[in-house]
C-alpha positions in Angstrom: 78.1 -34.0 -3.8 79.1 -30.5 -5.4 77.5 -27.5 -4.2 78.2 -24.2 -4.8 76.0 -21.9 -2.0 77.8 -22.5 1.1 74.6 -22.8 3.1 74.4 -26.6 2.6 77.3 -27.3 4.9 77.2 -31.2 4.8 76.1 -34.4 2.4 76.6 -37.4 4.2 75.6 -40.9 3.9 76.3 -44.6 4.9 75.6 -47.5 2.7 71.9 -47.4 3.4 71.2 -44.2 4.4 72.1 -40.4 2.9 71.5 -37.5 5.0 71.5 -33.7 3.9 72.4 -30.7 6.3 72.2 -27.1 6.2 74.1 -24.6 7.5 72.4 -24.6 10.8 73.2 -27.9 11.2 69.4 -28.9 10.7 68.3 -32.5 8.9 66.7 -31.3 5.7 66.4 -34.4 4.1 67.1 -38.3 4.9 67.2 -41.2 1.9 66.9 -44.8 2.8 66.7 -47.7 0.7 63.7 -49.1 2.5 62.0 -45.7 2.5 63.2 -45.1 -1.0 59.6 -42.8 -0.9 61.0 -40.3 1.4 62.9 -39.2 -1.3 59.7 -37.1 -2.1 60.3 -34.8 0.6 63.4 -33.5 -1.5 61.2 -31.7 -4.3 59.7 -29.7 -1.3 62.6 -29.0 0.2 64.3 -27.6 -2.8 61.0 -25.5 -3.0 61.5 -24.2 0.4 65.3 -23.5 0.1 65.3 -22.1 -3.7 66.1 -18.8 -2.4 69.4 -20.5 -1.3 70.2 -22.3 -4.7 71.0 -20.2 -7.6 69.6 -20.9 -11.3 72.9 -21.9 -12.3 73.4 -24.4 -9.4 73.5 -27.9 -10.7 73.7 -31.2 -8.8 73.2 -35.2 -8.9 73.3 -37.5 -6.2 73.4 -40.9 -6.2 73.1 -44.3 -4.4 75.4 -46.8 -3.3 74.9 -48.7 -6.1 75.6 -45.8 -8.5 72.0 -45.4 -9.4 71.3 -41.6 -9.8 68.4 -40.8 -7.3 68.2 -37.0 -7.6 69.1 -34.4 -10.5 68.6 -30.7 -10.6 69.0 -29.0 -14.7 68.2 -25.8 -16.0 64.4 -27.3 -16.8 63.7 -28.7 -13.3 64.3 -31.5 -11.2 63.9 -35.2 -11.1 63.6 -37.8 -7.8 64.2 -41.3 -9.0 63.4 -44.4 -7.5 63.4 -48.4 -7.4 59.5 -50.1 -8.2 58.7 -53.6 -7.2 61.0 -55.2 -10.1 63.7 -53.3 -8.8 63.6 -50.8 -11.9 64.4 -47.4 -11.6 61.6 -45.3 -12.4 60.9 -41.1 -12.3 59.2 -40.6 -8.7 58.7 -37.0 -8.9 59.3 -34.6 -11.5 59.2 -30.8 -11.2 58.8 -28.2 -14.1 58.5 -25.0 -13.9 54.6 -25.1 -14.7 54.0 -28.4 -13.3 54.9 -30.9 -10.9 54.3 -35.0 -11.3 54.1 -37.5 -8.5 54.7 -41.2 -9.6 54.7 -43.6 -6.7 54.7 -47.2 -7.4 52.7 -49.2 -5.3 55.2 -50.9 -3.0 56.4 -47.4 -2.3 53.1 -45.9 -2.0 51.5 -48.9 1.0 55.0 -50.0 2.5 54.1 -53.0 5.0 53.7 -52.8 8.3 51.7 -49.5 8.6 53.7 -46.2 9.7 53.5 -43.4 7.3 55.2 -40.3 5.4 55.8 -36.9 6.5 56.7 -34.2 4.1 58.1 -30.8 5.7 59.5 -27.7 4.7 59.5 -24.0 5.5 56.1 -22.2 5.1 55.5 -19.4 2.3 55.2 -15.7 2.9 58.1 -15.4 4.9 57.3 -18.1 7.4 60.9 -19.6 8.8 59.6 -22.4 10.8 59.3 -25.8 9.5 55.7 -27.1 8.7 54.1 -30.3 7.8 53.3 -30.1 3.8 51.8 -33.9 3.5 51.3 -36.5 6.0 50.3 -39.7 5.0 49.4 -42.7 7.7 47.4 -45.8 7.7 44.2 -44.2 8.4 44.4 -40.4 7.3 45.6 -38.0 4.6 46.7 -34.5 5.7 47.4 -32.0 3.3 48.9 -28.5 4.3 50.1 -26.2 1.5 51.6 -22.5 2.5 50.4 -20.0 0.2 53.2 -19.9 -2.3 53.4 -23.4 -2.3 49.7 -23.9 -3.7 49.4 -21.7 -6.0 52.8 -22.2 -8.6 53.2 -19.7 -11.4 51.5 -21.2 -14.8 49.3 -23.5 -15.3 49.3 -27.4 -15.2 47.6 -29.1 -11.9 48.1 -31.5 -9.1 46.4 -35.1 -8.4 46.7 -37.0 -5.6 46.1 -41.0 -6.3 46.1 -44.3 -4.1 44.6 -47.3 -3.3 40.9 -47.4 -2.2 39.9 -48.8 1.3 37.9 -51.8 2.6 40.8 -54.1 0.9 40.0 -52.5 -2.4 43.7 -53.0 -4.8 42.7 -51.2 -7.8 44.1 -47.5 -8.0 41.9 -44.3 -7.9 42.2 -40.7 -7.8 41.4 -38.9 -4.3 41.6 -35.3 -5.5 42.4 -34.1 -8.4 43.0 -30.0 -9.4 42.8 -28.7 -12.4 43.0 -24.9 -13.4 39.3 -24.5 -13.5 37.8 -27.7 -11.9 38.3 -29.8 -8.4 37.3 -33.6 -8.4 37.2 -35.2 -4.9 37.3 -39.0 -4.7 37.1 -41.0 -0.9 36.6 -44.1 -0.9 34.1 -45.7 1.2 36.1 -46.2 4.5 38.4 -43.2 3.8 35.6 -40.8 4.2 34.3 -42.7 7.3 37.4 -43.9 9.3 37.1 -45.8 12.7 37.2 -43.9 15.4 35.9 -40.6 14.2 38.5 -37.6 13.0 38.2 -35.9 9.8 39.5 -34.1 6.7 40.4 -30.4 6.3 41.3 -28.7 3.1 42.7 -25.5 3.1 43.6 -23.0 0.5 44.2 -19.0 -0.1 41.0 -17.2 -1.3 40.4 -15.7 -4.4 40.0 -12.2 -5.5 43.7 -11.3 -4.3 42.6 -12.7 -0.8 45.7 -14.0 1.3 44.0 -15.7 4.4 43.8 -19.4 4.3 40.0 -20.5 4.8 38.6 -23.8 4.5 37.1 -25.0 1.6 36.1 -28.6 3.1 35.4 -30.0 6.3 34.3 -33.5 6.5 33.8 -35.0 9.8 31.8 -38.3 11.0 28.6 -36.7 10.9 29.0 -33.4 9.1 30.2 -31.7 5.7 30.7 -27.8 5.5 31.8 -26.9 1.7 33.3 -22.9 1.7 34.6 -21.7 -1.8 35.7 -18.4 -1.4 35.9 -16.0 -4.3 37.2 -17.7 -7.9 37.9 -20.8 -6.1 34.1 -21.5 -6.0 33.4 -20.0 -9.4 36.1 -21.9 -11.9 36.5 -20.2 -15.7 34.4 -21.5 -18.0 30.3 -22.9 -17.8 30.9 -26.5 -18.2 31.5 -28.6 -15.5 30.8 -28.6 -12.0 31.3 -30.3 -8.3 29.9 -33.3 -6.7 30.1 -35.0 -3.4 28.9 -38.0 -3.4 28.6 -40.7 -0.4 26.6 -43.7 1.7 23.8 -43.0 3.3 23.8 -42.6 7.1 21.9 -43.4 10.1 20.3 -46.4 11.1 18.1 -47.1 8.0 20.7 -49.5 6.7 21.1 -47.5 3.5 24.2 -48.6 1.8 23.7 -47.2 -1.9 25.3 -43.8 -3.0 23.6 -40.7 -3.2 24.1 -37.2 -4.3 25.3 -35.0 -0.7 25.5 -31.7 -2.7 25.7 -31.0 -6.6 27.2 -27.8 -8.0 26.9 -27.1 -11.5 28.0 -24.8 -14.3 25.7 -26.5 -16.9 23.8 -23.5 -18.4 21.2 -25.7 -20.1 20.6 -28.6 -17.3 20.4 -30.9 -20.0 17.5 -33.3 -18.5 15.0 -32.5 -16.1 15.7 -33.0 -12.4 13.1 -34.2 -10.1 14.7 -35.6 -6.7 16.2 -34.7 -3.5 19.5 -32.9 -3.4 21.1 -29.6 -3.0 22.1 -27.8 -6.1 24.2 -24.9 -6.8 23.8 -23.6 -10.5 26.9 -20.7 -10.6 25.9 -19.5 -13.9 22.7 -18.1 -12.6 24.1 -17.4 -8.9 21.1 -19.7 -8.1 20.5 -22.0 -5.3 18.0 -25.2 -5.0 17.7 -27.7 -2.1 15.1 -30.2 -1.0 12.9 -32.0 -3.4 14.2 -30.4 -6.7 12.3 -29.8 -9.4 14.0 -28.2 -12.5 11.8 -28.7 -15.9 13.6 -26.8 -18.2 16.6 -24.4 -18.1 13.9 -21.3 -17.8 12.6 -23.1 -14.5 15.3 -21.3 -13.0 16.0 -17.7 -12.5 19.2 -15.9 -11.8 20.0 -15.0 -8.2 17.5 -17.0 -7.4 16.8 -19.3 -4.4 14.2 -22.7 -4.1 13.6 -24.5 -1.0 11.7 -27.3 -0.1 9.6 -29.6 -2.3 9.3 -29.4 -5.8 9.7 -25.5 -5.5 10.3 -23.2 -8.7 12.2 -19.7 -8.8 11.9 -19.0 -12.1 12.2 -15.0 -12.2 15.4 -13.1 -11.9 15.9 -12.5 -7.7 13.1 -14.7 -6.8 12.8 -17.1 -4.1 10.4 -19.9 -3.4 10.0 -21.8 -0.4 7.6 -25.3 1.4 5.7 -27.3 -1.0 5.2 -26.9 -5.0 5.3 -23.2 -4.6 6.1 -21.1 -7.9 8.2 -17.5 -8.0 7.6 -16.5 -11.8 8.0 -12.8 -11.7 11.3 -10.8 -10.9 11.5 -10.4 -7.7 9.2 -12.5 -6.5 8.8 -14.0 -3.1 6.6 -17.3 -2.4 6.5 -19.5 0.4 3.5 -21.9 1.7 1.9 -24.5 0.1 1.5 -24.5 -3.5 1.3 -20.8 -3.4 2.2 -18.8 -6.8 4.2 -15.2 -7.1 3.6 -14.5 -10.8 4.2 -10.8 -10.9 7.2 -8.8 -10.9 8.2 -8.0 -6.9 5.3 -10.1 -6.0 4.3 -11.7 -2.9 2.7 -15.0 -1.9 2.3 -16.5 1.2 -0.1 -19.3 2.6 -2.0 -21.8 1.4 -2.7 -21.9 -2.6 -2.5 -18.0 -2.4 -1.7 -16.4 -5.9 -0.2 -13.2 -6.5 -0.5 -12.4 -10.6 0.2 -8.8 -11.0 3.3 -6.6 -10.4 4.0 -5.8 -6.8 0.9 -7.6 -5.6 0.6 -9.4 -2.2 -1.5 -12.3 -1.4 -1.4 -13.9 2.3 -3.3 -16.6 3.5 -5.4 -19.4 2.4 -6.4 -19.3 -1.3 -5.9 -15.6 -1.8 -5.6 -13.8 -5.1 -4.1 -10.9 -6.2 -4.8 -10.6 -10.1 -3.6 -6.9 -10.7 -0.5 -4.8 -10.6 -0.5 -3.2 -6.6 -3.1 -5.2 -5.4 -3.1 -6.7 -1.7 -5.0 -9.8 -0.4 -5.0 -11.0 3.0 -7.3 -14.1 4.6 -9.0 -16.7 3.4 -10.2 -16.8 -0.2 -9.9 -13.1 -0.1 -9.4 -11.7 -3.8 -8.0 -8.7 -5.1 -9.1 -8.6 -8.5 -8.7 -4.6 -9.9 -5.7 -2.8 -10.6 -4.9 -1.2 -6.9 -7.6 -3.3 -5.4 -7.3 -4.1 -1.4 -9.1 -7.2 0.3 -8.8 -8.6 3.8 -10.7 -11.6 5.5 -12.9 -14.5 4.8 -14.6 -14.8 1.2 -13.9 -11.0 0.6 -13.5 -9.6 -3.0 -12.0 -6.4 -4.4 -12.9 -6.5 -8.2 -12.4 -3.4 -9.6 -9.7 -1.0 -9.7 -8.9 1.3 -6.5 -11.4 -0.8 -4.5 -11.4 -2.2 -1.0 -13.1 -5.0 0.8 -12.4 -6.1 4.6 -14.2 -8.5 6.1 -16.2 -11.6 6.1 -18.1 -12.0 2.9 -17.2 -8.5 1.7 -17.8 -7.7 -1.9 -16.4 -4.3 -3.5 -17.6 -4.8 -7.1 -17.3 -0.5 -8.6 -14.4 1.4 -9.0 -13.6 3.1 -6.2 -15.7 1.2 -3.8 -15.3 0.3 -0.5 -17.0 -2.7 1.2 -16.2 -3.0 5.1 -17.7 -5.8 7.7 -20.0 -8.7 7.4 -21.9 -9.4 3.8 -21.6 -6.0 2.8 -21.5 -5.3 -0.9 -20.9 -2.7 -3.3 -21.8 -3.0 -7.0 -20.9 0.4 -8.6 -18.5 2.8 -8.6 -17.3 5.5 -5.3 -20.0 3.5 -3.5 -19.4 2.8 0.4 -21.1 -0.1 2.3 -20.0 -1.0 5.9 -21.2 -2.7 8.7 -23.6 -6.1 8.8 -25.5 -7.4 5.8 -25.0 -3.6 4.2 -25.9 -3.0 0.3 -24.7 -0.2 -1.5 -26.2 -0.7 -5.2 -26.2 2.6 -6.6 -23.1 4.6 -7.9 -21.6 6.9 -5.6 -24.0 5.5 -2.7 -23.3 4.7 1.3 -24.7 2.0 3.3 -23.9 2.2 7.0 -25.2 0.2 9.6 -27.0 -3.2 10.5 -29.0 -4.4 7.0 -29.2 -1.0 5.4 -29.8 -0.6 1.5 -28.6 2.3 -0.7 -29.8 1.5 -4.3 -30.2 4.9 -5.9 -27.4 7.1 -7.4 -25.2 9.2 -4.7 -27.6 8.0 -2.3 -26.8 7.6 1.5 -28.6 5.0 4.1 -26.9 5.2 7.8 -28.3 3.1 10.6 -30.7 -0.3 10.8 -33.0 -1.3 8.0 -32.4 2.3 6.6 -33.1 2.2 3.2 -32.5 5.2 0.2 -34.0 3.9 -2.8 -33.9 6.6 -5.2 -31.2 8.8 -6.9 -29.5 11.8 -4.0 -32.0 10.1 -1.6 -30.9 10.5 2.3 -32.1 7.9 5.2 -30.9 8.3 8.5 -32.0 6.3 11.7 -33.2 3.1 12.6 -36.0 1.7 9.5 -35.7 5.0 8.0 -36.9 5.3 4.2 -36.1 7.6 1.5 -38.3 6.6 -1.6 -38.6 9.3 -3.5 -35.6 10.9 -5.4 -33.8 13.3 -3.6 -36.0 12.6 -0.4 -34.9 12.8 3.0 -35.7 10.6 6.1 -34.1 11.4 9.2 -35.4 9.5 12.3 -37.0 6.3 13.5 -39.1 4.7 11.3 -40.0 7.8 8.8 -41.0 7.6 5.5 -40.2 9.9 2.5 -42.1 8.9 -0.5 -42.5 12.0 -2.6 -40.2 13.5 -4.6 -38.0 16.1 -2.7 -39.6 15.1 0.5 -38.5 15.3 4.0 -39.4 13.4 7.1 -38.1 14.0 10.2 -38.7 12.6 13.8 -40.6 9.6 14.4 -42.5 7.3 12.1 -43.2 10.9 10.1 -44.5 10.6 6.7 -44.3 12.5 3.3 -46.4 11.3 0.4 -46.6 14.8 -1.3 -44.0 16.1 -4.2 -41.6 18.7 -2.0 -43.8 17.8 1.2 -42.0 17.8 4.7 -43.4 16.0 8.2 -41.8 17.0 11.7 -42.2 15.7 14.9 -44.5 12.6 16.0 -46.2 10.7 13.5 -47.3 13.9 11.4 -48.3 13.0 7.7 -47.6 15.3 4.3 -50.1 14.1 1.9 -50.8 17.6 -0.3 -48.0 18.5 -2.8 -45.7 21.0 -1.4 -47.4 20.8 2.5 -45.9 20.8 5.7 -47.2 18.9 8.4 -45.4 19.8 12.1 -46.2 18.3 15.6 -48.1 15.6 16.9 -50.4 13.5 14.5 -50.8 16.6 12.5 -51.9 16.1 9.1 -51.4 18.6 6.1 -53.8 17.4 3.3 -54.1 20.5 1.5 -52.4 21.5 -1.5 -49.1 24.3 -0.2 -50.6 24.3 3.4 -48.8 24.3 6.4 -50.6 22.5 9.6 -49.2 22.5 13.2 -50.0 21.0 16.4 -52.0 18.0 16.8 -54.9 16.1 15.4 -55.9 18.8 13.2 -58.8 18.7 10.8 -58.2 17.0 7.4 -59.4 18.9 4.1 -58.2 20.2 0.9 -57.3 19.0 -2.3 -54.3 17.5 -2.6 -52.7 18.4 -5.7 -54.5 22.0 -6.7 -55.0 25.2 -5.5 -58.5 26.1 -4.2 -59.6 29.1 -2.4 -61.7 27.5 -0.1 -58.8 25.2 1.1 -57.2 25.7 4.0 -53.9 27.3 4.1 -52.6 27.6 7.7 -54.1 25.0 10.0 -53.2 25.3 13.6 -54.9 21.7 15.4 -56.1 21.4 18.8 -57.9 18.2 18.6 -57.9 15.1 21.0 -57.4 12.1 18.9 -57.7 11.0 15.9 -61.7 10.3 16.6 -61.7 14.1 17.9 -59.9 16.3 15.0 -60.3 20.3 15.6 -58.8 23.5 14.8 -57.8 26.2 16.8 -57.3 28.4 14.0 -57.9 28.3 10.1 -56.6 30.6 7.6 -58.4 29.8 3.7 -56.1 30.6 0.8 -58.9 33.1 0.0 -57.7 35.1 3.3 -60.5 34.3 5.3 -59.6 33.8 8.9 -61.6 31.4 11.0 -60.4 31.4 14.6 -62.4 29.0 17.2 -61.4 31.6 20.0 -60.9 35.1 20.9 -57.9 36.8 18.9 -55.3 38.8 21.3 -53.2 41.5 20.7 -50.1 42.9 23.2 -51.5 46.2 24.1 -50.2 46.7 27.9 -49.6 50.4 28.6 -46.1 49.3 29.9 -45.1 48.0 26.8 -45.9 51.7 24.9 -44.6 54.8 25.0 -45.7 58.7 23.4 -49.2 57.6 23.7 -51.6 60.4 22.2 -55.7 60.1 22.2 -57.3 59.9 18.6 -59.2 63.0 18.0 -61.6 64.2 15.2 -62.0 60.8 13.2 -65.2 61.5 12.2 -64.8 63.9 9.7 -61.7 61.6 8.6 -63.9 58.5 8.1 -66.2 60.7 6.3 -63.6 60.8 3.8 -63.1 57.2 3.3 -65.8 55.9 0.9 -66.4 52.1 1.8 -66.8 49.9 -1.5 -67.4 46.6 -3.3 -64.8 45.2 -5.5 -62.9 42.3 -7.2 -59.4 42.0 -7.4 -58.0 42.2 -11.1 -55.4 38.7 -10.4 -57.5 36.3 -9.1 -54.4 33.7 -9.5 -52.8 35.9 -6.7 -55.9 37.3 -4.8 -59.2 35.8 -3.8 -61.7 35.6 -6.5 -65.4 37.3 -5.9 -67.1 40.4 -4.9 -65.3 42.1 -1.6 -65.7 44.8 0.5 -63.2 47.0 1.9 -61.5 50.4 1.5 -59.2 51.8 -1.1 -55.9 52.4 0.5 -54.9 55.8 -1.4 -58.6 57.0 0.7 -57.2 55.5 3.9 -53.5 57.0 3.2 -54.9 60.4 3.1 -56.7 60.3 6.4 -54.9 57.8 8.6 -51.5 57.1 6.8 -50.6 55.3 10.1 -53.1 52.1 8.6 -51.1 51.8 5.2 -48.2 49.9 4.4 -46.4 49.8 1.0 -44.1 46.4 -0.4 -41.4 46.2 -2.4 -43.6 46.7 -5.8 -45.1 50.0 -4.6 -48.3 48.1 -3.4 -50.7 49.6 -0.8 -52.2 47.3 1.7 -54.4 48.9 5.0 -54.1 47.2 8.3 -58.3 46.5 8.7 -57.3 45.1 12.2 -56.1 48.3 13.3 -59.2 50.2 12.0 -61.0 48.9 15.2 -59.2 51.9 17.2 -60.3 54.3 14.5 -63.8 52.9 14.5 -63.7 52.9 18.1 -62.9 56.5 18.4 -65.5 57.5 15.9 -68.1 55.9 18.0 -67.2 57.3 20.9 -67.2 60.8 18.7 -70.6 59.8 17.8 -71.9 59.4 20.8 -70.7 62.2 22.2 -72.9 64.3 19.9 -75.8 62.3 20.5 -75.0 63.0 23.9 -74.9 66.5 23.5 -77.9 66.6 21.0 -79.9 64.6 23.3 -78.9 67.3 26.5 -80.4 69.9 23.9 -83.2 67.8 23.3 -83.8 67.4 26.7 -83.4 71.3 27.3 -86.1 71.8 24.6 -88.5 69.3 25.8 -88.3 70.7 29.3 -88.9 74.2 27.9 -92.1 72.7 25.6 -93.0 71.4 28.6 -92.8 74.4 30.7 -94.7 76.2 27.5 -97.4 74.0 27.3 -98.0 74.3 31.2 -98.5 78.0 30.8 -100.8 77.5 28.1 -102.7 75.5 29.8 -102.7 77.7 32.9 -103.9 80.7 30.0 -106.6 79.1 29.0 -107.6 78.2 32.2 -107.6 81.8 33.4 -109.2 82.9 30.1 -111.8 80.4 30.6 -112.6 82.2 34.1 -112.1 85.7 33.4 -113.4 85.8 29.8 -116.5 83.5 29.8 -117.6 84.3 26.4 -114.5 84.1 24.5 -113.9 81.4 22.0 -111.6 78.5 22.9 -108.2 79.6 22.0 -107.6 76.0 20.7 -110.6 76.1 18.6 -109.4 79.6 17.1 -106.0 78.0 16.8 -107.1 75.2 14.9 -109.4 77.4 12.4 
């Protein structure tokens, strides 16, 4: 052999054996006529020692018979050997862009078992010798170092051999092309006796230099891992499919798809079968009972796992039984649930999230509009931004909330919270048990409350606000008249603008009020306060208890009570302590007392000379000009201006400049006048007594004179007789 580079020191041969030794005295190739297939090693050796053979090195190797078995030319390398018929054929051809193995049957499967081993130096600067390919009677081990597995240029690699189990036909085991990988193992090859397994390794795509495992096959598992560009071959067509016989004790012998990786963008034909499917064009993964009825049935970057699940929206995921994720970014888990809106989420049994950003959790829940949320069983959020939680609850309108058991919120911005609660109008609130808010802006809170009026409020057990603007607070409180208020236990406000506060108070009159214990206001604008007090008269005020009930309910009557203080004993024994009539008449059943303790007073000065002052005041009959604001009829009194002249302390002036007389304080003036009058009488009486005494004296003297005259002047006429003449 002729070789220019001195690194290959020796090439020796016997009649049946050839040896090639390098400068380290290592045997790098042995060729025998019996195992002519070992010539294939030379191709790998040449590749590994290429750095020591220059491009212009050319040589030829011949056997003892003079047949050329190895040729190096400028175009490539050819290894030759004899086939079963004794003819010389090409066994391996190496060119700058391809490598072709052509092994005749006898060479590939020599009798007596044994195997073949191809060795060479590793790539990437490695200097130790490694096994490149090992063939034994029951295994194939393929290990290519970096540079060897990725030769420059195009082309591909194909490994062929006879099938196992006595099969005589030749089939492809592994085919590598620039855009596909086809792996076909006969049955006995894929499940060798005694365990073991197969591992395929290579460099990752995208510049990766590590050697990750692509496929691991053991008797009980298969792990498939394609890195980077290896898992995404160029072009849209083709794909990868792994098939094998069913395992386990079920006796299955037919072949089935273990995993299918498809790059077909159109899914020509529907799919409905158990399989694991990778769809690289859309980055989609489907596993389980895969159902693909149309290309649109698979979304980009989607995931479908389970029984007949569909992840149709981009970035969607569907897991469980017959679930559908139609919206972009949608997620659905459970049984026959749907997430149809963008970024929607459905979880549970037959739950549906139709709106964008909607959520449906539980059993038969519904979220139909955007930004809706439903949790529970048959909880339905049907309005925009609606929120429903619980059992058979419904939030029907926008921004509505229903939480609880059979909570129904039908108005916009409405809230139903509790058991059997219902709102039917906008901005309404119903909370508690069997609460009903039927009016717009109404509020019903408690056990069986009802607020049916607009802006009405009912809070408490069986509280009822039946008209607009009404308020009922407490147990069995009822506000029926518009804008009425009932506050307490069993209070009833039936009149418009009326108020009943306390225990079982009633207001029937317009604008009336009742406070306390079982009081009643039947007159318009009347007020009853106390215990069983009744204000029946128009605009009257009654306090106390069990007062007399009189007066016109709807009209002003001068003789009707205006202010009453009741002091009755019971409903059958009613009486008034004080009654002030509308004409000003005051009726007092007892004594009227005023504070007059000297300890409460200062600057005490006695009244003097009131008689002369009273003489300047003239009592008069009069009638009021305006009998709408003052009592009708003829009255007796004073003129305030006259009183003001002599007793200014008894006169007051209102904001309008009108004068009023404190008639009650006139009693002190009259008392002083009586005292002064009495003093005058006493003085006159004293003077009269004195005059009477003098008269008596004169009469006594006159009598004595007459007696004396009668004695001393007998014939003189009688003085009395003369006086009479």
